[in-house]
Rosetta silent file (secondary structure, phi, psi, omega in degrees, C-alpha in Angstrom):
SEQUENCE: MIPLPAFSDNYIWMLHDQHHLLVVDPGEAAPVFDWMAQHPGVQLDTILVTHHHPDHTGGLAELVQATGARVHGPALEKLPVDCIPATAGQTIDWGDLAFQVMDVPGHTLGHVAYWAQPTGQAPLLFCGDTLFSAGCGRLFEGSPAQMLDSLDRLSALPTDTRVCCAHEYTLSNLKFALAVEPGNADLQAYARHCQQLRAQMQATLPVALSIERMINPFLRTRVPAVRKSIQQQWPEAVDDVSAFAALRQWKNEFR
SCORE:     score description
SCORE:     0.000 S_00000001
   1 L     0.000  127.052 -170.527  -46.750  -26.484  -50.027 S_00000001
   2 E  -126.600  122.356  170.380  -46.180  -29.968  -48.706 S_00000001
   3 E   -85.136  101.230 -178.521  -47.958  -31.851  -45.854 S_00000001
   4 E   -86.723  110.382 -174.613  -45.126  -34.021  -44.567 S_00000001
   5 E   -62.938  142.447  175.640  -46.430  -36.960  -42.551 S_00000001
   6 E  -142.637  152.241 -178.096  -45.027  -37.431  -39.087 S_00000001
   7 L    51.573 -144.276  176.316  -45.786  -39.805  -36.243 S_00000001
   8 L   -88.308  -29.038 -178.024  -49.164  -41.480  -36.863 S_00000001
   9 L  -151.427   16.815  176.613  -51.280  -38.569  -37.873 S_00000001
  10 E   -87.562  156.777  165.661  -49.270  -35.292  -37.716 S_00000001
  11 E  -125.282  130.206  168.551  -48.323  -33.129  -40.611 S_00000001
  12 E   -91.517  107.540 -177.616  -45.227  -31.040  -40.786 S_00000001
  13 E   -78.007  139.769 -176.583  -46.115  -28.292  -43.250 S_00000001
  14 E  -135.476  139.856  171.840  -43.365  -27.194  -45.608 S_00000001
  15 E  -127.561  142.701  176.412  -42.941  -24.397  -48.206 S_00000001
  16 E  -147.914  162.974  179.976  -39.854  -24.000  -50.416 S_00000001
  17 L  -124.396   28.418 -176.569  -38.787  -21.963  -53.423 S_00000001
  18 L    80.672  -16.061 -179.644  -36.241  -24.496  -54.769 S_00000001
  19 L  -125.567  -39.823 -176.102  -33.533  -22.947  -52.578 S_00000001
  20 E  -113.548  147.089 -179.113  -35.007  -22.069  -49.188 S_00000001
  21 E  -127.516  132.477  171.431  -37.224  -24.120  -46.947 S_00000001
  22 E  -117.153  133.018  179.287  -39.742  -23.220  -44.214 S_00000001
  23 E  -119.351  149.554  179.113  -41.233  -25.823  -41.935 S_00000001
  24 E  -121.298  123.773  175.420  -44.101  -25.568  -39.483 S_00000001
  25 L    56.642   60.262  177.918  -44.379  -27.498  -36.252 S_00000001
  26 L   -74.472   91.496  177.260  -41.649  -30.090  -36.741 S_00000001
  27 L   -64.641  -30.663  170.118  -42.551  -32.649  -34.133 S_00000001
  28 L  -139.440  152.637 -175.690  -39.721  -34.862  -35.313 S_00000001
  29 L   -85.482  -29.915 -170.076  -36.706  -34.105  -37.282 S_00000001
  30 H   -61.144  -38.779  176.659  -36.162  -37.273  -39.334 S_00000001
  31 H   -59.923  -36.195  179.735  -38.983  -36.654  -41.946 S_00000001
  32 H   -69.732  -46.295  178.848  -37.547  -33.205  -42.618 S_00000001
  33 H   -63.338  -41.049  177.001  -33.971  -34.485  -42.933 S_00000001
  34 H   -58.103  -45.952  179.544  -35.169  -37.271  -45.272 S_00000001
  35 H   -60.013  -46.627 -179.024  -36.940  -34.769  -47.459 S_00000001
  36 H   -63.577  -30.621  179.438  -33.876  -32.475  -47.549 S_00000001
  37 H   -70.756  -25.246  173.210  -31.670  -35.371  -48.480 S_00000001
  38 H   -83.531  -11.639 -179.347  -33.854  -35.878  -51.523 S_00000001
  39 L  -135.192   73.684 -170.934  -33.658  -32.192  -52.399 S_00000001
  40 L   -66.843  -17.294  179.974  -30.034  -31.261  -51.689 S_00000001
  41 L   -83.804   -1.187 -175.422  -30.359  -27.804  -53.170 S_00000001
  42 L  -108.207  124.357 -176.678  -32.969  -26.697  -50.611 S_00000001
  43 E  -109.594  133.275  176.650  -31.780  -25.260  -47.276 S_00000001
  44 E   -73.375  122.802  178.201  -33.912  -25.046  -44.177 S_00000001
  45 E  -130.108  -10.835 -176.617  -33.727  -21.467  -42.903 S_00000001
  46 E  -144.641  136.152  176.428  -37.048  -20.770  -41.073 S_00000001
  47 E  -127.801  131.283  173.573  -39.274  -22.671  -38.663 S_00000001
  48 E  -111.189  136.767 -179.660  -42.641  -21.530  -37.435 S_00000001
  49 L  -121.552  135.082 -178.027  -44.129  -23.045  -34.252 S_00000001
  50 L   -94.916  -31.531  179.210  -47.758  -22.706  -33.232 S_00000001
  51 L  -164.995  174.285 -163.457  -47.581  -24.080  -29.639 S_00000001
  52 L   -84.225  -11.233 -174.488  -45.420  -25.885  -27.175 S_00000001
  53 L   -55.586  145.256 -173.628  -46.672  -29.505  -27.311 S_00000001
  54 H   -63.343  -29.652  179.633  -43.892  -32.075  -28.052 S_00000001
  55 H   -72.441   -1.674  175.090  -45.549  -33.444  -31.171 S_00000001
  56 H  -117.945  -12.675 -174.627  -45.010  -29.939  -32.648 S_00000001
  57 H  -127.526   -2.614 -171.689  -41.631  -29.108  -31.169 S_00000001
  58 L   -67.758  -21.135  174.298  -39.750  -32.378  -30.719 S_00000001
  59 L   -90.766   -3.307 -174.965  -37.625  -31.903  -33.825 S_00000001
  60 H   -58.500  -51.093 -174.240  -36.552  -28.405  -33.170 S_00000001
  61 H   -59.623  -41.780  178.997  -33.248  -28.945  -31.439 S_00000001
  62 H   -65.572  -43.459 -174.684  -31.920  -31.355  -34.034 S_00000001
  63 H   -71.102  -42.558  178.484  -33.039  -29.192  -36.974 S_00000001
  64 H   -65.721  -41.329  178.800  -31.628  -26.004  -35.515 S_00000001
  65 H   -60.639  -38.790 -174.462  -28.323  -27.606  -34.594 S_00000001
  66 H   -82.085  -26.057 -172.325  -27.935  -29.036  -38.161 S_00000001
  67 H  -120.910  -22.331  179.858  -29.117  -26.003  -40.134 S_00000001
  68 L    78.381   17.649 -177.005  -28.953  -22.889  -37.985 S_00000001
  69 L   -62.059  146.611  172.784  -32.592  -22.160  -38.962 S_00000001
  70 E   -84.071  144.241 -172.926  -34.280  -19.279  -37.154 S_00000001
  71 E  -116.399  126.111  168.435  -37.316  -20.288  -35.045 S_00000001
  72 E  -108.065  129.176 -179.230  -40.446  -18.108  -34.583 S_00000001
  73 E  -148.613  165.246 -174.507  -42.683  -19.366  -31.786 S_00000001
  74 E   -52.573  127.320 -176.125  -45.440  -18.213  -29.415 S_00000001
  75 L   -63.214  -22.969 -173.741  -44.195  -15.425  -27.172 S_00000001
  76 L   -98.109    5.164 -177.930  -46.195  -16.806  -24.148 S_00000001
  77 L  -124.359  153.067 -179.339  -44.915  -20.363  -24.356 S_00000001
  78 L   -97.858  127.563 -177.067  -41.591  -22.021  -23.575 S_00000001
  79 L  -110.956  160.062 -178.552  -39.965  -23.911  -26.466 S_00000001
  80 L   -73.903   -6.779  177.584  -36.958  -26.293  -26.263 S_00000001
  81 L  -129.445  165.546  169.940  -34.793  -23.946  -28.333 S_00000001
  82 L   -66.773  141.801 -176.929  -34.313  -20.156  -28.413 S_00000001
  83 L  -143.376  159.553  170.623  -36.901  -18.540  -30.632 S_00000001
  84 E   -85.451  116.615 -170.676  -37.960  -15.158  -31.900 S_00000001
  85 E   -61.000  130.168  177.795  -41.185  -14.405  -29.962 S_00000001
  86 E  -103.811  122.128 -176.911  -44.267  -14.307  -32.222 S_00000001
  87 L  -126.328  155.024 -178.464  -47.002  -11.951  -30.970 S_00000001
  88 L   -56.145  134.579 -179.894  -50.331  -10.963  -32.371 S_00000001
  89 L    87.858   -7.072  179.145  -50.129   -8.303  -35.084 S_00000001
  90 L   -79.115  152.921  176.252  -46.557   -9.048  -35.883 S_00000001
  91 E  -119.954  131.535 -178.244  -45.489   -9.803  -39.429 S_00000001
  92 E  -110.578  120.707 -179.528  -42.874  -12.453  -40.265 S_00000001
  93 E   -90.653  134.078  167.804  -41.252  -12.096  -43.674 S_00000001
  94 E  -146.679  114.169 -171.939  -40.061  -15.096  -45.668 S_00000001
  95 L    57.597 -130.017 -178.708  -39.238  -14.645  -49.256 S_00000001
  96 L   -85.918   -1.365 -177.934  -42.208  -12.914  -50.889 S_00000001
  97 E   -95.034  145.712  174.692  -44.504  -13.990  -48.097 S_00000001
  98 E  -125.690  103.963 -179.408  -45.546  -11.905  -45.069 S_00000001
  99 E   -82.400  123.331  174.823  -47.017  -14.105  -42.314 S_00000001
 100 E   -92.314  132.697  179.559  -49.390  -12.278  -39.966 S_00000001
 101 E   -88.701  132.417  175.886  -49.361  -13.710  -36.413 S_00000001
 102 E  -121.894  132.916  171.844  -52.646  -14.321  -34.724 S_00000001
 103 E   -77.521  123.900  175.322  -53.204  -15.177  -31.037 S_00000001
 104 L  -134.789   63.369  179.507  -55.599  -18.169  -30.886 S_00000001
 105 L   -61.287  156.805  175.251  -55.626  -19.352  -27.304 S_00000001
 106 L   148.730  -60.364  174.771  -57.747  -22.272  -26.275 S_00000001
 107 L   -65.565  -54.886  166.479  -55.887  -25.559  -27.041 S_00000001
 108 L  -126.092  167.419 -173.067  -52.967  -23.931  -25.168 S_00000001
 109 L   -72.852  -30.646 -177.269  -52.863  -20.466  -23.625 S_00000001
 110 L  -107.517   14.319 -176.721  -50.246  -19.057  -25.905 S_00000001
 111 L   -53.804  132.740  174.844  -51.181  -20.754  -29.119 S_00000001
 112 E  -121.198  162.030  172.559  -50.584  -18.716  -32.264 S_00000001
 113 E  -126.904  160.555 -179.122  -51.499  -19.068  -35.936 S_00000001
 114 E  -127.104  124.271  179.474  -49.825  -17.764  -39.103 S_00000001
 115 E  -121.922  135.797 -178.403  -51.667  -16.369  -42.128 S_00000001
 116 E  -139.439  154.347  176.569  -50.176  -15.230  -45.426 S_00000001
 117 L  -115.138   94.977  177.634  -51.426  -14.079  -48.839 S_00000001
 118 L   -68.855  150.059  179.838  -49.148  -15.425  -51.623 S_00000001
 119 L   -65.720  126.323  173.240  -49.220  -13.369  -54.798 S_00000001
 120 L    73.891   11.151  179.823  -51.730  -14.864  -57.240 S_00000001
 121 L  -132.558  163.980  172.166  -52.682  -17.728  -54.907 S_00000001
 122 L   -67.643  151.070 -179.853  -55.239  -18.424  -52.132 S_00000001
 123 L   -66.202  160.847 -179.849  -54.090  -17.447  -48.709 S_00000001
 124 E  -115.163  142.248  175.346  -52.455  -19.882  -46.330 S_00000001
 125 E  -134.488  121.130  167.918  -53.260  -20.503  -42.640 S_00000001
 126 E   -99.340  104.784 -166.065  -51.072  -22.591  -40.374 S_00000001
 127 E  -116.655   11.075  170.181  -53.314  -23.032  -37.345 S_00000001
 128 E    60.852 -127.644 -179.136  -51.654  -25.859  -35.409 S_00000001
 129 L  -112.456   27.606  171.977  -54.222  -27.593  -33.195 S_00000001
 130 L   -81.898  -51.925 -179.461  -56.734  -24.765  -32.918 S_00000001
 131 E  -117.981  128.172  173.877  -58.784  -25.592  -36.029 S_00000001
 132 E  -115.043  161.918  174.292  -59.016  -29.023  -37.546 S_00000001
 133 L   -66.256  122.696 -177.915  -61.072  -30.008  -40.597 S_00000001
 134 L    67.380   11.895 -175.910  -64.549  -30.565  -39.205 S_00000001
 135 E  -159.723 -173.059  174.866  -63.266  -30.104  -35.695 S_00000001
 136 E  -145.003  167.401  176.188  -61.154  -28.149  -33.218 S_00000001
 137 L   -70.285  153.821  171.188  -58.529  -28.826  -30.663 S_00000001
 138 L   -62.061  153.851  178.740  -59.126  -29.953  -27.069 S_00000001
 139 L   -93.187   81.892  178.702  -59.088  -27.264  -24.432 S_00000001
 140 L   -74.590  -33.721 -175.840  -56.044  -28.353  -22.519 S_00000001
 141 L  -127.003  -38.042 -175.627  -55.247  -24.908  -21.100 S_00000001
 142 L   -86.090  178.100 -179.570  -57.670  -22.310  -22.388 S_00000001
 143 L  -100.128  163.234  174.520  -61.413  -21.727  -21.772 S_00000001
 144 H   -55.755  -38.072  179.173  -64.344  -22.280  -24.031 S_00000001
 145 H   -67.208  -35.769  176.346  -64.774  -18.546  -24.401 S_00000001
 146 H   -65.657  -47.213 -175.884  -61.160  -18.226  -25.498 S_00000001
 147 H   -67.682  -41.454  178.521  -61.454  -21.032  -28.074 S_00000001
 148 H   -59.014  -43.684  177.777  -64.766  -19.747  -29.420 S_00000001
 149 H   -64.990  -39.709  178.183  -63.214  -16.284  -29.903 S_00000001
 150 H   -62.176  -48.322 -178.529  -60.143  -17.801  -31.550 S_00000001
 151 H   -65.088  -37.187  176.808  -62.298  -19.811  -33.950 S_00000001
 152 H   -61.362  -38.752  179.470  -64.520  -16.795  -34.723 S_00000001
 153 H   -73.848  -33.397  172.910  -61.450  -14.861  -35.788 S_00000001
 154 H   -67.198  -41.736 -178.810  -60.152  -17.660  -37.925 S_00000001
 155 H   -61.142  -26.450 -178.089  -63.571  -18.090  -39.474 S_00000001
 156 L   -80.896   -6.560  176.881  -63.602  -14.407  -40.382 S_00000001
 157 L   -67.703  170.546 -178.675  -60.494  -14.763  -42.644 S_00000001
 158 L   -55.391  142.131 -172.144  -60.992  -14.771  -46.444 S_00000001
 159 L   -71.533  -19.298  177.379  -63.080  -17.769  -47.374 S_00000001
 160 L   -85.771    4.799  175.446  -60.583  -19.062  -49.986 S_00000001
 161 L   -54.602  131.231  178.266  -57.906  -19.414  -47.232 S_00000001
 162 E   -86.485  116.061 -178.584  -56.235  -22.836  -47.402 S_00000001
 163 E   -86.006  111.365 -179.612  -56.460  -24.250  -43.870 S_00000001
 164 E  -101.690   86.000  178.374  -53.292  -26.219  -42.973 S_00000001
 165 E   -74.692  162.700 -172.660  -54.146  -28.180  -39.861 S_00000001
 166 L   -98.436   -1.368  178.517  -51.513  -30.169  -38.010 S_00000001
 167 E  -140.633  147.124  177.054  -53.292  -33.449  -37.816 S_00000001
 168 L   -91.457   74.795  176.775  -55.159  -35.861  -40.138 S_00000001
 169 L  -101.030    9.786 -165.623  -58.204  -36.117  -37.864 S_00000001
 170 H   -64.937  -42.649 -179.944  -60.696  -35.449  -40.595 S_00000001
 171 H   -63.201  -42.521 -178.331  -62.596  -38.723  -40.867 S_00000001
 172 H   -68.941  -33.286  174.589  -63.152  -39.050  -37.156 S_00000001
 173 H   -69.091  -37.319 -179.996  -64.235  -35.408  -36.922 S_00000001
 174 H   -69.103  -28.728  175.052  -66.597  -35.832  -39.792 S_00000001
 175 H   -61.236  -46.575 -178.478  -68.247  -38.825  -38.030 S_00000001
 176 H   -67.858  -44.042  179.328  -68.952  -36.569  -35.084 S_00000001
 177 H   -53.643  -41.529  178.436  -70.098  -33.640  -37.335 S_00000001
 178 H   -67.168  -32.370  175.203  -72.676  -35.958  -38.955 S_00000001
 179 H   -66.515  -34.438  178.123  -73.980  -36.902  -35.540 S_00000001
 180 H   -74.454  -46.695 -172.876  -74.454  -33.170  -34.725 S_00000001
 181 L  -129.947   66.073 -173.378  -75.843  -32.097  -38.046 S_00000001
 182 L   -63.492  -19.826 -177.382  -77.139  -35.180  -39.922 S_00000001
 183 L   -94.016   11.896 -179.692  -79.260  -33.177  -42.360 S_00000001
 184 L   -81.368  105.493 -177.363  -76.331  -31.113  -43.687 S_00000001
 185 H   -67.672  -33.408  177.379  -76.058  -32.091  -47.351 S_00000001
 186 H   -63.672  -40.505  178.686  -72.711  -30.271  -47.789 S_00000001
 187 H   -67.600  -38.090 -179.554  -71.339  -32.217  -44.827 S_00000001
 188 H   -67.959  -39.678  177.770  -72.560  -35.545  -46.244 S_00000001
 189 H   -66.729  -39.190  178.343  -70.969  -34.871  -49.617 S_00000001
 190 H   -71.263  -30.551  175.640  -67.727  -33.758  -48.053 S_00000001
 191 H   -65.008  -38.068  179.377  -67.554  -36.854  -45.828 S_00000001
 192 H   -67.065  -41.790 -179.676  -67.852  -39.024  -48.981 S_00000001
 193 H   -65.149  -42.920  178.865  -65.100  -37.007  -50.695 S_00000001
 194 H   -68.738  -34.149  178.050  -62.694  -37.353  -47.725 S_00000001
 195 H   -63.295  -38.491  176.699  -63.379  -41.077  -47.423 S_00000001
 196 H   -66.357  -40.500  179.662  -62.326  -41.421  -51.062 S_00000001
 197 H   -64.620  -45.285 -175.655  -59.160  -39.423  -50.462 S_00000001
 198 H   -68.454  -36.860  175.556  -58.134  -41.472  -47.418 S_00000001
 199 H   -59.157  -24.859 -179.676  -58.943  -44.762  -49.303 S_00000001
 200 L  -100.347   11.381 -178.799  -56.334  -43.563  -51.819 S_00000001
 201 L    59.162   30.999  178.475  -53.856  -42.670  -48.980 S_00000001
 202 L  -101.715  152.305 -178.613  -54.159  -38.960  -49.834 S_00000001
 203 L   -71.639  149.075  173.399  -54.282  -36.103  -47.299 S_00000001
 204 L   -93.364    4.995 -171.933  -57.624  -34.377  -46.714 S_00000001
 205 L  -126.127  156.021   -5.878  -55.661  -31.084  -46.126 S_00000001
 206 L   -66.460  164.876  177.170  -55.365  -28.317  -46.872 S_00000001
 207 E  -131.153  142.951 -179.944  -59.043  -27.501  -46.952 S_00000001
 208 E   -65.120  138.871  179.810  -60.677  -24.298  -48.009 S_00000001
 209 H   -62.741  -29.786  177.146  -62.081  -22.197  -45.157 S_00000001
 210 H   -56.934  -39.377  177.801  -65.322  -21.878  -47.202 S_00000001
 211 H   -68.093  -43.490 -178.971  -65.799  -25.624  -46.809 S_00000001
 212 H   -58.411  -40.267  179.877  -65.060  -25.541  -43.074 S_00000001
 213 H   -65.725  -20.854  176.692  -67.709  -22.898  -42.609 S_00000001
 214 H   -87.756  -26.100 -165.242  -70.220  -25.244  -44.260 S_00000001
 215 H  -124.836  -17.959 -171.316  -69.299  -28.477  -42.511 S_00000001
 216 L   -91.070  118.121 -175.806  -67.434  -27.810  -39.191 S_00000001
 217 H   -66.427  -25.740 -178.592  -69.830  -27.837  -36.202 S_00000001
 218 H   -76.523  -11.759  172.417  -67.328  -25.802  -34.089 S_00000001
 219 H  -100.491    1.403 -169.879  -67.648  -22.892  -36.620 S_00000001
 220 L  -127.842   24.804 -174.748  -71.417  -23.427  -36.753 S_00000001
 221 L   -71.096  -10.780  177.191  -72.602  -23.371  -33.111 S_00000001
 222 L   -99.524   -4.072  175.510  -74.812  -20.419  -33.814 S_00000001
 223 L   -70.524  130.608 -174.196  -76.538  -22.198  -36.827 S_00000001
 224 H   -50.633  -46.353 -178.234  -80.094  -23.142  -35.678 S_00000001
 225 H   -61.264  -36.208  178.338  -79.748  -26.812  -36.600 S_00000001
 226 H   -72.411  -43.115 -178.366  -76.474  -27.155  -34.698 S_00000001
 227 H   -62.628  -38.987 -177.356  -77.757  -25.211  -31.730 S_00000001
 228 H   -67.623  -41.605  178.402  -80.912  -27.360  -31.550 S_00000001
 229 H   -62.584  -38.574 -179.154  -78.795  -30.508  -31.589 S_00000001
 230 H   -67.248  -40.835 -175.988  -76.525  -29.258  -28.840 S_00000001
 231 H   -71.647  -23.372  175.119  -79.546  -28.249  -26.715 S_00000001
 232 H   -69.687  -29.637  178.979  -81.121  -31.688  -27.072 S_00000001
 233 H   -86.816  -41.883 -179.614  -77.972  -33.027  -25.282 S_00000001
 234 L  -127.238   87.169 -177.548  -77.523  -29.982  -22.944 S_00000001
 235 L   -60.861  -23.914  179.602  -80.740  -28.012  -22.500 S_00000001
 236 L   -76.290   -8.607 -177.752  -78.923  -25.465  -20.300 S_00000001
 237 L   -79.594   81.373 -172.748  -76.583  -24.436  -23.208 S_00000001
 238 L  -103.337  -10.778  178.666  -78.520  -21.322  -24.025 S_00000001
 239 L  -119.188  174.274 -175.243  -75.789  -18.841  -24.935 S_00000001
 240 H   -61.730  -45.205 -175.774  -72.924  -18.949  -27.390 S_00000001
 241 H   -70.817  -43.312 -179.634  -70.144  -19.842  -24.944 S_00000001
 242 H   -65.389  -36.533  178.337  -72.149  -22.559  -23.083 S_00000001
 243 H   -64.614  -41.865  179.244  -73.244  -24.072  -26.409 S_00000001
 244 H   -64.280  -45.716 -179.445  -69.690  -24.181  -27.626 S_00000001
 245 H   -61.290  -38.144  178.239  -68.496  -25.691  -24.291 S_00000001
 246 H   -64.059  -43.644 -178.653  -71.287  -28.330  -24.530 S_00000001
 247 H   -65.377  -38.794  178.214  -70.318  -29.226  -28.108 S_00000001
 248 H   -65.347  -44.364  178.921  -66.624  -29.608  -27.091 S_00000001
 249 H   -61.262  -40.830  177.360  -67.687  -31.816  -24.178 S_00000001
 250 H   -59.302  -45.690  179.528  -69.892  -33.886  -26.467 S_00000001
 251 H   -63.456  -41.020 -179.989  -66.946  -34.408  -28.825 S_00000001
 252 H   -57.416  -33.750 -175.354  -64.676  -35.377  -25.942 S_00000001
 253 H   -93.765   -9.224 -170.170  -67.146  -38.131  -24.976 S_00000001
 254 L   -72.750  140.095  174.607  -68.123  -39.184  -28.532 S_00000001
 255 L  -130.964    0.000    0.000  -67.271  -42.723  -29.659 S_00000001
């Protein structure tokens, strides 16, 4: 599993078995072509897309034209190429892997995620811009209730799931998380760990879901310390959805 850097902070996730290549959310084609040129025996045959934003779909047309790869994308969103609609509950087979499609609206209305359990390895989750390490995506199309429900379902996956987010936003998200929950020792330790990784130009991803459940404020809005912090900013945030909405608004305005 390879997080291939794209643009300034995107990752195009890739899986290969020495012969066949699967890529997730190719916002640009050049990094994929460059990688394939260095691995001439590996052929791109499958592309998974989580949502319609251009930084996740911009490379589709070039890649499909050059390779004939099949594209699986959200059934409720329009993509720049023909795709096989991905709907909740569907299974997408690739080699020995069977990806389960999950509807995770919030960032966009039709956003999907893909979860698979490789034999003898921790599960994989390609979650696009729904879940970030220590954060979540902005609500461009969906509602706070939709995003909270989406994150609840992702958080309920096996705790050893490797979360493959689409952006390297971790350090800025951790800064906000520490403002929300400054007394969280796990969060403090993880922030130090990620700062060391980035100082060495290493990715902070994938991250185990077990860690996210300990440090991500958007998965912890029902934790008393987090709820208290939210209500100090928004006293009217007294239920789960309003507390989540307030936290997301706080993050939008955080500097």
